[in-house]
ZAKETOR-732352 format. One record per residue (C-alpha): z, x, y; residue in three letters. Coordinates in steps of 0.5 Angstrom, whole numbers, plus 500, padded with zeros to 3 digits. Layout:
residues N
ZXYALA ...
This chain:
residues 387
827611687UNK 824613680UNK 829619679UNK 837620681UNK 837627685UNK 843631683UNK 841636689UNK 835639692UNK 832643686UNK 835640679UNK 834632677UNK 835628671UNK 828625670UNK 828617669UNK 823613666UNK 818613672UNK 818620673UNK 810622672UNK 808628668UNK 805632673UNK 812632676UNK 816635670UNK 811637665UNK 809635659UNK 815637655UNK 820634659UNK 816628660UNK 816627652UNK 823629652UNK 825623657UNK 821618652UNK 825621646UNK 831618649UNK 828611648UNK 828612640UNK 834609636UNK 838612632UNK 838619635UNK 841623641UNK 837627646UNK 842633648UNK 844632656UNK 838636660UNK 836637667UNK 830639670UNK 827644675UNK 821640677UNK 814643678UNK 814643685UNK 818648686UNK 814653682UNK 810656688UNK 817657692UNK 820661686UNK 814665685UNK 813671689UNK 806674688UNK 806682690UNK 801685694UNK 802691690UNK 796692685UNK 800696680UNK 804689679UNK 800685675UNK 805679674UNK 808675679UNK 816676680UNK 820670680UNK 827670684UNK 831664684UNK 833662691UNK 841662693UNK 841655693UNK 838654686UNK 843659684UNK 849655687UNK 846648684UNK 845652677UNK 852654677UNK 855648679UNK 851644674UNK 853649668UNK 860648670UNK 860640671UNK 854637667UNK 855642661UNK 862644661UNK 860651661UNK 857650654UNK 851654651UNK 844652653UNK 837652652UNK 832654657UNK 825651656UNK 818651659UNK 815645661UNK 808646664UNK 804641666UNK 798642661UNK 803643655UNK 804638649UNK 799633652UNK 794629647UNK 789634648UNK 792641648UNK 799643645UNK 800650648UNK 805650642UNK 809656642UNK 805660648UNK 811659653UNK 818662653UNK 824658650UNK 831661650UNK 836658645UNK 844659645UNK 844662653UNK 851663654UNK 852666661UNK 850665668UNK 846671668UNK 843670662UNK 841663664UNK 838665671UNK 834671667UNK 831666662UNK 829661667UNK 825667670UNK 822669664UNK 820662662UNK 816662669UNK 813668668UNK 810666661UNK 806661665UNK 801666666UNK 802671660UNK 796674657UNK 797670651UNK 797664655UNK 791666659UNK 787667652UNK 789661649UNK 787657656UNK 780661656UNK 779659649UNK 780652650UNK 777652657UNK 783650661UNK 783653668UNK 791656669UNK 790657676UNK 792650679UNK 798649673UNK 805649675UNK 811649671UNK 818646670UNK 824648667UNK 828644662UNK 836646662UNK 839643656UNK 846643652UNK 845646646UNK 847641640UNK 852643635UNK 848643628UNK 848645621UNK 840645620UNK 834643624UNK 827642623UNK 820639624UNK 818633622UNK 810630623UNK 810623623UNK 803623619UNK 801629615UNK 797633619UNK 792637615UNK 789632611UNK 790626616UNK 794622612UNK 798617617UNK 802614611UNK 806620609UNK 811623613UNK 812631613UNK 818635614UNK 820642614UNK 827645615UNK 832651615UNK 839652616UNK 842653623UNK 837653629UNK 830652628UNK 827658632UNK 825662626UNK 822656623UNK 817654629UNK 815661630UNK 813662623UNK 818667621UNK 822663616UNK 819659610UNK 822653610UNK 824647605UNK 819642605UNK 819634604UNK 814629604UNK 816622605UNK 812615604UNK 813612611UNK 814605608UNK 818607602UNK 826606603UNK 830612600UNK 836612597UNK 838619600UNK 842618607UNK 839624610UNK 832623608UNK 832615609UNK 835617616UNK 829621618UNK 824616615UNK 827611620UNK 827616626UNK 819617624UNK 818610624UNK 822609631UNK 819615634UNK 812612633UNK 814605636UNK 816609642UNK 810613643UNK 805609639UNK 802614636UNK 803620630UNK 808625633UNK 810632632UNK 818632633UNK 823638633UNK 830635630UNK 837637628UNK 843635624UNK 850636624UNK 852634617UNK 860634619UNK 859628624UNK 852625621UNK 849625627UNK 841627628UNK 839630635UNK 832630638UNK 829636642UNK 822636643UNK 816632641UNK 808633642UNK 802629639UNK 799631633UNK 792634634UNK 789633627UNK 782635628UNK 781638621UNK 774642620UNK 769639615UNK 769643609UNK 763645605UNK 765643598UNK 759647595UNK 761654598UNK 763657592UNK 759654587UNK 753659586UNK 758665584UNK 763666579UNK 770668583UNK 777671580UNK 783667583UNK 787672586UNK 793667588UNK 794660591UNK 798657596UNK 799651601UNK 793649605UNK 795649613UNK 788648616UNK 782646612UNK 776650611UNK 772655607UNK 771662609UNK 770669607UNK 771676610UNK 775683610UNK 782682608UNK 786686614UNK 794686612UNK 798686619UNK 805689617UNK 806690625UNK 803688631UNK 800695632UNK 795693626UNK 792687630UNK 788692634UNK 784694627UNK 782686627UNK 774685627UNK 770679628UNK 770675622UNK 776679618UNK 781675615UNK 789676617UNK 795677612UNK 801677617UNK 807680613UNK 810681620UNK 814676624UNK 808671628UNK 807673635UNK 803670641UNK 800677641UNK 796674634UNK 792669639UNK 786674641UNK 786677634UNK 786670631UNK 780668635UNK 776673633UNK 778672625UNK 775668620UNK 782665617UNK 789667617UNK 794668611UNK 802668613UNK 808666610UNK 811661614UNK 811653614UNK 805649615UNK 809645621UNK 810652625UNK 807653632UNK 802658629UNK 800653624UNK 799648629UNK 795653633UNK 791655627UNK 789648626UNK 787647634UNK 782653633UNK 779650626UNK 780656622UNK 782656615UNK 789658613UNK 793658607UNK 801660606UNK 807660601UNK 803664596UNK 804665589UNK 802672586UNK 802676592UNK 801682589UNK 794681587UNK 793679594UNK 796686597UNK 791690592UNK 785687596UNK 787690602UNK 780692606UNK 776688601UNK 772682602UNK 776675600UNK 774668600UNK 779662602UNK 778655599UNK 782651603UNK 780644602UNK 785641597UNK 793641598UNK 793647594UNK 789653597UNK 786658593UNK 784665595UNK 779668591UNK 775675590UNK 768677586UNK 770684586UNK 774688581UNK 780691584UNK 
């Protein structure tokens, strides 16, 4: 047999478990266990084949979403596994859809994940919410834009021990914006990394040369991990990791292919007119564009976004930005260039700049036309109008 069965519903994936059975995220997690020098926290999976059994499609037309109720037998297995496999520790509950984290599409951040789940009622609730996110409005919009047929897609669920870490981050084993495969790009924050991946927190950023040995233990360990990860997957990867500074232990939590696909910028875009530099920032997605600047202070402001507007997100990024992003000409936000939303912006081929200086100049141009020049690492935001 290609897997060891714990019971009816929960499995421990083995090397030959197909991606169709456990979804893209769990399949990549299984392969991460082959990487030398790091630990993948213990996990089990509810396979995709149980999705239809657990989803109850209500006939009442007033109820648009599927309702997910866990069978009594699954609840019993979950409780026993939580006690016996995880010793009642805090858990991470993650989606693992069949199309998720594949070479063609990431669905980065489009499905639900829950960190630090600590009671059994929270565990079952998180599983139901992960299932429900498969057909959320945001996932449907993302799928429609990328011409993916969601109706036949199923979801598995990852149930994993929460690692004890002091800092966490995202590592791209190649630079994604300018397609430099000799550079390792790392962003990290103290504590758990959900604020980093969601774009809610501006991280510390490090760039390493892949072939240059580093004297710093922490950085050298990350460099070696990047090299080992590429050996296992035979391609550049986007990896979520954590580090315990007391034990010196590194953990690997997630991996997906890097989708580069940068648009070809028009380098002559700004040569015909004179422009005033409003501020500069880090290019997160390449290209040149212009449009009316719309300040998004909260999610209610998204309804005002019209086609070809440029969004500046002052509020935490949310999946509700997806539809507005599709209408927009470009995006400005405060998070890192390795966050989930930066990945999505690159997939959409929209110019994007983050981590600004002189933000006050930008805010004064709300409602006015601005120009983005995101063709170099330092992106520029310009205007040809007086304030």
